[in-house]
C-alpha positions in Angstrom: -44.5 -23.0 -36.9 -43.0 -19.7 -36.2 -41.1 -18.6 -33.5 -40.9 -15.4 -32.4 -37.9 -13.8 -30.3 -38.5 -13.7 -27.0 -37.1 -10.7 -25.0 -35.9 -10.9 -21.8 -37.4 -7.5 -19.4 -34.7 -5.7 -18.0 -35.7 -4.9 -15.0 -32.6 -2.5 -13.9 -33.9 -0.2 -17.0 -37.4 -0.7 -16.7 -37.0 0.6 -13.2 -34.3 3.7 -13.9 -36.7 4.5 -16.4 -39.6 4.9 -13.7 -37.9 6.8 -10.9 -36.2 9.3 -14.3 -40.2 9.9 -15.6 -41.3 9.9 -11.6 -38.3 12.7 -11.0 -39.6 13.9 -14.4 -43.6 14.6 -13.9 -42.9 16.2 -10.8 -41.2 19.1 -12.6 -37.6 18.7 -12.1 -34.7 19.4 -15.0 -33.1 16.1 -15.9 -29.7 17.0 -14.1 -31.1 16.9 -11.4 -33.4 13.9 -12.0 -30.3 12.4 -12.8 -28.3 13.5 -9.4 -31.0 11.9 -7.7 -31.3 8.9 -8.9 -28.0 8.7 -7.8 -28.4 8.8 -4.9 -31.1 6.8 -4.6 -29.6 4.1 -6.1 -26.7 4.8 -3.3 -28.6 4.5 -0.8 -30.1 1.0 -1.7 -26.2 -0.1 -1.4 -25.4 1.9 1.3 -24.1 -1.5 3.8 -22.5 -3.2 0.7 -20.2 -0.1 0.2 -19.6 -0.4 3.7 -18.6 -3.7 3.8 -16.5 -3.2 0.6 -14.5 -0.3 2.5 -14.9 -1.8 5.9 -12.7 -5.3 3.9 -9.9 -3.2 1.8 -9.2 -1.1 5.5 -9.3 -4.9 7.2 -6.7 -5.9 4.6 -4.3 -2.7 4.3 -4.2 -2.9 8.4 -3.0 -6.5 8.1 -0.9 -6.2 5.5 0.8 -2.9 7.6 1.1 -5.5 10.4 3.0 -8.0 8.5 5.2 -5.5 7.1 8.9 -5.5 8.5 9.6 -2.4 10.2 11.8 -0.3 8.7 14.0 2.7 10.7 16.1 5.5 9.0 18.7 7.0 10.5 19.8 10.5 10.8 22.9 12.3 11.2 24.6 16.2 10.2 27.6 17.2 9.9 29.1 21.0 8.5 31.4 20.7 5.9 33.2 24.0 6.0 35.4 24.3 3.1 38.7 25.6 4.1 41.4 25.6 1.5 44.9 24.2 2.7 47.6 26.4 2.6 51.1 25.1 1.6 54.0 26.7 1.5 52.6 29.8 2.9 50.4 30.6 0.2 46.3 30.8 0.7 43.9 29.5 -2.1 42.4 32.4 -4.2 39.9 32.7 -6.1 40.0 34.1 -9.0 39.2 38.1 -7.8 41.8 37.4 -5.8 39.9 38.0 -2.2 39.8 34.3 -1.5 37.3 31.7 -3.0 34.7 32.3 -5.2 31.1 31.2 -4.8 31.4 28.8 -7.5 34.7 27.0 -5.4 32.5 26.8 -2.8 29.9 24.9 -4.1 32.5 22.8 -6.3 33.9 21.9 -2.9 31.1 21.1 -0.9 29.8 18.6 -4.3 32.8 17.1 -4.0 32.3 16.5 -0.7 29.1 14.9 -1.5 30.4 12.5 -4.1 33.2 12.1 -1.3 30.1 10.8 1.3 28.4 8.7 -1.4 31.8 7.2 -3.2 32.3 3.8 -2.7 35.4 4.1 -0.9 34.1 6.0 2.0 32.0 3.3 2.1 34.0 0.9 2.8 36.1 2.4 5.0 33.0 2.6 7.0 32.5 -1.4 6.5 35.9 -2.2 7.3 35.7 -0.2 10.9 32.2 -1.7 11.8 33.3 -5.0 10.2 29.6 -5.6 8.5 31.7 -8.3 6.3 31.3 -10.7 9.0 27.8 -9.5 10.8 25.3 -11.9 10.3 23.1 -9.0 12.4 24.3 -6.4 9.8 23.0 -8.8 6.7 19.5 -10.1 7.9 18.8 -6.4 8.9 19.4 -5.8 5.2 16.8 -8.1 4.4 19.5 -10.2 2.6 18.5 -14.0 2.8 20.5 -16.2 4.3 21.4 -18.2 0.8 23.0 -15.2 -0.7 25.7 -14.7 2.1 28.8 -16.7 0.0 31.0 -17.1 3.0 34.2 -15.6 1.6 35.8 -12.3 3.4 36.3 -10.5 0.0 32.8 -11.3 -1.7 30.4 -11.1 1.5 33.0 -7.6 2.1 32.3 -6.6 -1.2 27.9 -7.4 -0.8 28.2 -5.1 2.7 29.7 -2.1 0.7 26.9 -2.6 -2.1 24.5 -2.5 0.8 25.5 0.3 2.2 25.4 2.4 -1.1 22.0 1.5 -2.2 20.2 2.1 1.3 22.0 5.6 2.0 20.6 9.1 1.3 23.0 12.1 1.7 20.9 15.6 1.2 22.7 18.6 1.3 20.3 21.6 0.7 21.8 24.7 -1.2 21.0 27.3 1.8 23.2 25.3 4.5 26.8 23.8 4.5 25.3 20.9 7.4 24.8 17.5 4.9 22.2 14.7 6.4 23.7 11.3 6.1 20.3 8.6 6.2 20.6 5.0 6.1 18.1 2.8 6.5 17.1 -0.9 7.4 15.4 -3.1 10.3 17.6 -2.8 12.8 17.2 1.0 14.1 20.2 0.2 16.3 22.5 -0.3 13.8 20.8 2.0 11.5 21.9 4.6 13.7 26.1 3.3 14.6 26.1 2.8 10.4 24.9 6.8 9.7 27.3 7.7 12.5 30.2 5.9 11.2 29.8 7.9 7.4 30.3 10.9 9.2 32.8 10.1 11.5 35.1 8.1 8.6 34.9 12.0 6.8 35.4 14.0 9.1 38.7 11.1 9.6 39.5 11.2 5.3 39.3 15.3 5.4 41.6 15.4 8.1 44.2 13.0 6.5 43.4 14.4 3.4 45.0 17.6 5.4 47.8 15.8 6.8 49.0 14.6 3.5 49.0 17.9 2.0 51.1 19.4 5.3 53.3 16.3 4.8 54.1 16.8 1.0 54.7 20.5 2.0 57.1 19.3 4.5 58.9 17.1 2.6 59.2 20.0 -0.6 61.0 22.7 2.4 63.1 19.7 3.7 64.2 19.1 -0.1 65.0 22.3 -1.1 66.4 23.1 2.2 69.3 20.4 1.3 
């Protein structure tokens, strides 16, 4: 007994062909028929598409509400290229009339490097005692198990967290640098950003004071 294969009718393809044939019979070109066919398919499944879009929107909203908010505090500091005056002679550029543009750019880049340096982050961490503040580690979303309880290790961790959450921006058309710090604690972010600006100013004052002290000691030695 011979068994012939039985082919199941493909309803979707037959329906598609029937719609297309009807459009072609009406005198429409194939492209227009295809567009009408797509529109018809969208209309048939419109409510399903709207339900899927609505579900995605609801899930995105729930995810946003459950996410921990993070706050970025910005503070600005003006960086002036003031040349050191040692023994009464001003620093001069290559043309002998003052610092060149290249010298100014180098100074500004140096200040940016200082802002992003580990040394300045250590000054801020020590000033605010961040290595011993659970509030700081919580604001940086550090689990309690990651806190060693050792003063030196916790201080090093605090410095690393400061540097990884710090952003410095200095547009080329200005000498005002923007210091940004991000954490889950808005007030703490502001305190840390301000501390970075103040510590930069203190570091520059200390550098100038050290330069003046060196010049004073040098002159005293020469007088002796």
